[in-house]
PASE-16051 format. One record per residue (C-alpha): x, y, z. Coordinates in steps of 0.02 Angstrom, whole numbers, padded with zeros to 5 digits, always signed. Example, Ala and Ser with C-alpha at 12.3 -4.5 7.8 and 13.67 -1.06 7.14 Angstrom:
<sites>
+00615-00225+00390;+00684-00053+00357;
</sites>
This chain:
<sites>
+02588-01460-00233;+02493-01334-00340;+02560-01239-00490;+02503-01057-00510;+02545-01064-00694;+02464-00976-00841;+02553-01039-00997;+02511-01185-01110;+02664-01283-01050;+02607-01465-01061;+02600-01599-00927;+02619-01484-00778;+02523-01614-00677;+02591-01761-00776;+02704-01891-00695;+02890-01851-00694;+02935-02021-00768;+02835-01972-00924;+02914-01801-00939;+02787-01707-00832;+02820-01587-00689;+02725-01694-00564;+02621-01554-00484;+02463-01611-00396;+02355-01476-00476;+02369-01327-00593;+02272-01164-00582;+02155-01148-00730;+02191-00967-00773;+02110-00985-00944;+01944-01033-00864;+01960-00889-00740;+01985-00755-00873;+01846-00823-00984;+01727-00837-00836;+01761-00661-00775;+01749-00587-00950;+01579-00670-00970;+01513-00623-00798;+01557-00439-00819;+01450-00425-00975;+01275-00353-00978;+01163-00507-00998;+01106-00442-01168;+01281-00469-01237;+01314-00638-01157;+01235-00733-01301;+01378-00676-01412;+01507-00739-01288;+01427-00906-01243;+01583-01004-01289;+01683-00921-01151;+01589-01030-01026;+01604-01192-01123;+01781-01182-01193;+01870-01244-01036;+01789-01415-01052;+01876-01440-01219;+02046-01452-01130;+01992-01502-00954;+02067-01677-00966;+02240-01613-01013;+02285-01571-00831;+02216-01588-00655;+02144-01414-00638;+02086-01298-00500;+01958-01165-00546;+02021-01007-00461;+01947-00841-00410;+02096-00784-00309;+02152-00628-00216;+02237-00567-00376;+02066-00535-00452;+01997-00426-00310;+02142-00302-00288;+02227-00160-00383;+02066-00077-00446;+01998-00240-00519;+01846-00228-00401;+01774-00360-00287;+01677-00503-00365;+01514-00416-00320;+01561-00254-00404;+01621-00342-00562;+01441-00394-00592;+01327-00294-00708;+01161-00216-00662;+01087-00134-00508;+01131-00193-00334;+01003-00335-00323;+01053-00399-00494;+01235-00406-00443;+01193-00531-00306;+01089-00638-00424;+01230-00637-00552;+01353-00697-00421;+01237-00836-00366;+01216-00910-00539;+01402-00884-00574;+01455-00975-00417;+01333-01117-00453;+01409-01140-00626;+01584-01138-00550;+01543-01268-00417;+01459-01380-00544;+01599-01369-00672;+01737-01500-00669;+01896-01454-00575;+01935-01417-00393;+01883-01247-00326;+01965-01093-00249;+01860-00943-00198;+01952-00805-00106;+01889-00754+00065;+01752-00624+00074;+01688-00660-00101;+01570-00791-00029;+01463-00656+00054;+01488-00517-00073;+01627-00410-00001;+01599-00238-00078;+01773-00164-00061;+01929-00235-00138;+02032-00346-00025;+02173-00265+00076;+02297-00346+00193;+02284-00189+00301;+02107-00222+00364;+01989-00363+00406;+01846-00417+00296;+01686-00314+00304;+01591-00438+00411;+01461-00306+00456;+01391-00328+00280;+01308-00488+00340;+01182-00378+00430;+01115-00340+00255;+00999-00484+00204;+01067-00484+00026;+01243-00524+00084;+01177-00655+00206;+01073-00736+00070;+01225-00746-00043;+01328-00824+00096;+01189-00950+00132;+01180-00994-00053;+01368-01026-00061;+01352-01130+00097;+01216-01233+00014;+01327-01259-00139;+01470-01318-00028;+01357-01440+00064;+01295-01505-00104;+01476-01526-00159;+01526-01619-00002;+01373-01731+00002;+01382-01789-00180;+01540-01881-00238;+01491-01849-00419;+01548-01670-00390;+01729-01716-00357;+01773-01900-00381;+01793-01893-00571;+01850-01715-00605;+01972-01737-00748;+01891-01835-00888;+01725-01845-00978;+01669-01991-00870;+01614-01867-00737;+01534-01731-00844;+01411-01720-00987;+01335-01569-01072;+01147-01577-01095;+01145-01415-01194;+01306-01316-01214;+01237-01215-01361;+01084-01122-01294;+01169-00956-01328;+01011-00858-01372;+00940-00888-01198;+01111-00895-01110;+01063-01054-01020;+01185-01194-00981;+01131-01370-00933;+01247-01513-00889;+01262-01670-00784;+01391-01720-00654;+01402-01909-00653;+01458-02025-00513;+01573-02172-00545;+01439-02298-00498;+01303-02206-00594;+01189-02208-00442;+01207-02028-00384;+01205-01895-00519;+01163-01710-00526;+01082-01609-00665;+01125-01423-00666;+01025-01287-00755;+01092-01108-00749;+01005-00956-00824;+01123-00807-00850;+00991-00678-00898;+00853-00591-00799;+00723-00664-00918;+00612-00796-00837;+00578-00949-00945;+00410-01012-00885;+00401-01138-01027;+00578-01205-01003;+00609-01387-01042;+00774-01478-01026;+00827-01646-01097;+00874-01778-00969;+00987-01932-00982;+00853-02061-00943;+00677-02098-00887;+00689-02066-00702;+00623-01954-00564;+00720-01792-00542;+00724-01723-00365;+00750-01535-00344;+00895-01518-00220;+00942-01335-00247;+00834-01190-00305;+00908-01014-00307;+00732-00940-00305;+00704-01008-00130;+00658-00875-00002;+00809-00930+00101;+00919-00857-00035;+00819-00698-00063;+00712-00771-00201;+00525-00761-00228;+00491-00918-00126;+00369-00978-00259;+00319-01158-00223;+00398-01283-00343;+00378-01471-00360;+00498-01569-00251;+00521-01697-00389;+00480-01711-00573;+00455-01871-00672;+00536-01870-00843;+00417-01869-00991;+00439-01960-01155;+00461-01795-01248;+00615-01758-01353;+00720-01606-01303;+00903-01561-01322;+00927-01717-01428;+00867-01826-01284;+00722-01948-01287;+00661-01892-01115;+00643-01719-01037;+00571-01623-00890;+00478-01457-00886;+00530-01330-00756;+00484-01144-00746;+00657-01065-00739;+00668-00894-00654;+00778-00752-00714;+00956-00786-00654;+00885-00951-00593;+00985-01103-00539;+00904-01273-00523;+00998-01430-00472;+00914-01601-00480;+00974-01768-00415;+00932-01931-00502;+00984-02112-00505;
</sites>
């Protein structure tokens, strides 16, 4: 039982015997509005709105949330997800890719309305089918393939869903890199043996000298790279795994270096 509820009424998903409403999940409308406000911005102005992407984690444990991008957001002149994005056409697709990666990595269950996975151009209407012909355009197919890869990553790795509602399953590496509009965080498994490190760059500026702090001295295997040719990227060859160096970064004793492309997403697994 899911509550489509947008107020601050407490304990919507709390047990009835403790005064809660006993819903299974609650839509996180606050996250949705903050996320969309941020994503609509020209990348130049995102650094001044960095907190919109981090704020939801400050109250994430108060309910069992679902992160929603529903039909309500792609009707009534609000534009499709693709056309909410800033920039020229190619940039819109890259913005969506990094946005969806951040969404899938963030704590909370997920809801993405149909058609937004492949970049539906027109607003949704109950009077017609989705514009499936768009998949003949490689950009739409690449976006769909990227979302598919994210979903496979989600399904394959329990750290993405088994501990969604407290800090035991999530840790910021750097939540404050506003000047570069880069977010880095870890999704942690309950047994600590299967974890994922996410790095998301929300500007078109490539960071060839990028370095990110890591939780421990380990080998970090690249499991998702948005710059892969399969997703319309450059296809530049990148190391399949990177061994952490004893070099302080982000307040961590160990770190890895990784050339981060503009609008780049890199996901690493480690044990």
